C-alpha positions in Angstrom: 1.0 60.8 -21.6 0.6 62.9 -18.5 -1.2 66.1 -19.5 0.0 69.1 -17.4 -1.3 72.6 -16.9 0.8 75.2 -15.0 -0.3 78.3 -13.2 2.6 80.8 -13.1 2.7 84.6 -13.6 6.5 85.1 -13.9 7.7 84.9 -17.5 11.1 83.5 -16.5 9.5 80.7 -14.5 7.1 80.0 -17.4 10.0 79.5 -19.7 11.8 77.4 -17.2 8.8 75.1 -16.8 8.5 74.6 -20.5 12.2 74.1 -20.8 12.3 71.5 -18.0 9.3 69.5 -19.4 9.6 69.8 -23.2 12.3 67.0 -23.5 10.3 64.6 -21.3 8.5 62.1 -23.6 5.7 61.1 -21.2 4.7 64.7 -20.2 2.7 67.2 -22.3 2.4 70.9 -21.2 -1.1 71.9 -22.3 -0.8 75.6 -21.3 0.6 77.9 -18.7 -1.9 80.3 -17.2 -0.6 83.7 -16.1 -3.0 84.0 -13.1 -5.1 81.8 -10.9 -8.5 82.7 -12.4 -7.3 81.8 -15.9 -5.9 78.6 -14.6 -9.2 77.6 -13.0 -11.0 78.2 -16.3 -8.4 76.1 -18.2 -8.7 73.3 -15.6 -12.4 73.1 -16.4 -11.9 73.3 -20.2 -8.7 71.2 -20.7 -9.1 68.6 -17.9 -5.4 68.2 -17.2 -4.0 65.2 -15.3 -1.8 67.3 -13.1 -1.9 71.0 -12.2 1.3 72.8 -11.2 0.7 76.1 -9.4 2.8 78.8 -7.9 1.5 80.2 -4.6 1.8 83.9 -5.3 -0.3 85.0 -8.3 -2.9 87.7 -9.2 -6.6 87.2 -9.0 -6.5 83.8 -7.3 -3.4 82.8 -5.4 -2.2 79.2 -5.3 -4.1 78.2 -2.2 -7.3 79.8 -3.4 -6.8 78.0 -6.8 -6.3 74.6 -5.1 -9.5 75.0 -3.0 -11.5 76.0 -6.1 -10.0 73.2 -8.2 -10.7 70.5 -5.6 -14.3 71.8 -5.4 -14.8 70.7 -9.0 -16.0 67.2 -10.0 -13.1 64.9 -10.9 -10.3 67.4 -10.2 -6.7 66.9 -11.4 -3.8 66.0 -9.1 -2.0 69.2 -8.1 1.4 70.3 -6.7 2.9 73.6 -5.7 6.0 74.9 -7.3 7.1 78.1 -5.6 10.1 80.3 -4.9 9.1 81.1 -1.4 7.9 78.3 0.7 7.4 78.4 4.5 6.0 76.0 7.0 2.6 77.6 7.1 2.1 77.6 3.3 3.3 74.0 3.0 0.9 72.8 5.6 -1.9 74.8 4.0 -1.2 73.4 0.5 -1.0 69.8 1.7 -4.2 70.3 3.7 -5.9 71.7 0.6 -5.1 68.5 -1.2 -1.8 69.2 -3.0 0.2 66.0 -3.9 3.5 67.7 -3.6 5.4 70.9 -2.7 8.6 71.9 -4.5 10.9 74.9 -4.5 12.0 76.5 -7.7 15.6 75.9 -6.6 15.1 72.2 -6.6 16.6 70.3 -9.6 14.5 70.1 -12.7 14.5 66.3 -12.4 12.7 66.6 -9.1 9.8 68.5 -10.8 9.5 65.7 -13.4 9.5 63.1 -10.6 6.9 65.0 -8.6 4.6 65.2 -11.7 4.9 61.5 -12.2 4.3 60.8 -8.5 1.2 63.0 -8.4 -0.2 61.3 -11.5 0.3 57.9 -9.8 -1.4 59.1 -6.7 1.8 59.4 -4.7 3.4 62.5 -3.2 6.7 64.3 -3.2 7.9 67.2 -1.0 11.2 69.1 -1.6 14.0 67.5 0.4 14.8 71.0 1.6 11.4 71.2 3.2 10.5 67.6 4.3 11.8 68.0 7.8 9.9 71.3 8.2 6.7 69.8 7.0 6.9 66.8 9.4 8.0 68.9 12.4 5.4 71.6 11.7 2.3 69.3 11.8 0.3 70.3 14.8 -2.0 67.9 16.6 -5.6 68.9 15.9 -7.6 66.0 17.2 -7.8 62.4 18.2 -7.5 59.6 15.7 -10.9 58.7 14.1 -12.5 55.7 15.9 -13.5 54.0 12.6 -9.8 53.2 11.8 -8.9 49.7 12.7 -5.5 48.4 13.8 -4.5 47.5 10.3 -5.5 51.0 9.1 -3.4 52.6 11.8 -0.4 50.5 11.0 -0.6 51.4 7.3 -1.2 55.1 8.2 2.0 55.1 10.3 4.1 53.7 7.5 2.7 56.2 5.0 3.4 58.9 7.6 7.1 57.8 7.7 7.3 58.6 4.0 7.6 55.0 2.8 6.6 54.1 -0.7 4.4 51.2 -1.6 7.4 48.8 -2.2 8.9 49.6 1.2 5.5 49.2 2.9 5.0 45.9 1.1 8.3 44.7 2.5 7.3 45.7 6.0 3.9 44.1 5.8 4.8 41.2 3.5 2.4 42.4 0.8 2.7 43.0 -2.9 3.1 46.6 -3.9 -0.2 46.4 -5.9 -2.0 45.2 -2.8 -0.5 48.1 -0.8 -1.6 50.5 -3.4 -5.2 49.2 -3.1 -5.0 49.5 0.7 -3.7 53.0 0.6 -6.4 54.0 -1.8 -9.0 52.6 0.6 -7.3 54.5 3.5 -7.4 57.7 1.5 -11.2 57.3 1.3 -11.6 56.3 4.9 -9.7 59.4 6.1 -11.2 61.8 3.5 -7.7 62.6 2.3 -7.2 63.9 -1.3 -3.6 62.8 -1.6 -0.9 60.7 -0.1 0.8 63.9 1.3 -2.4 64.8 3.1 -2.6 61.3 4.4 0.9 61.5 5.8 0.1 64.9 7.4 -2.9 63.3 9.1 -0.7 60.5 10.5 1.3 63.3 12.3 -1.8 65.2 13.3 -3.3 62.1 14.9 -0.1 61.1 16.7 0.3 57.9 14.7 3.8 59.2 13.8 5.7 61.4 16.2 8.4 63.7 14.7 
């Protein structure tokens, strides 16, 4: 069972989240906090597996909440679920460690998929925004010297948006082995999520686009 906490101040969106997730047998909605400060307190007390947060909320906004949550020991996975998403906020959310970024106009099934992906350590960005995310990454520095050629090859494949099965096909490895290698690469690059790892691939020029 994937234990989910949501941070959302709009009553209609709160009802929508409950309605989307209630029929899903492997997801349990623990609570929906009406502001960022309450959400932070509930993260500490309920220890959810996945946090869903809007960007625009009172007291702590979504980005502030993400930063506070990831400063905690053993934080949950997190994804943004917002009505208004632009390139700047997407980049900021992924850089803060979010494992996904969805728009409220996306199909409900995509939210379910994003929660499962985040829980498994993978990432999902709204198809409406993927191109913007990848085009919007700005080069901020050279590739770290401690990454070897195998690391760079794997980083490039992650940056292209391939899943573990596709990467395994490309490298002739089992998906379970790829998962282990990606986990190691997350640690080596100080990345909190696969989405952040993909962003770094573009920042460091491993993937151009």
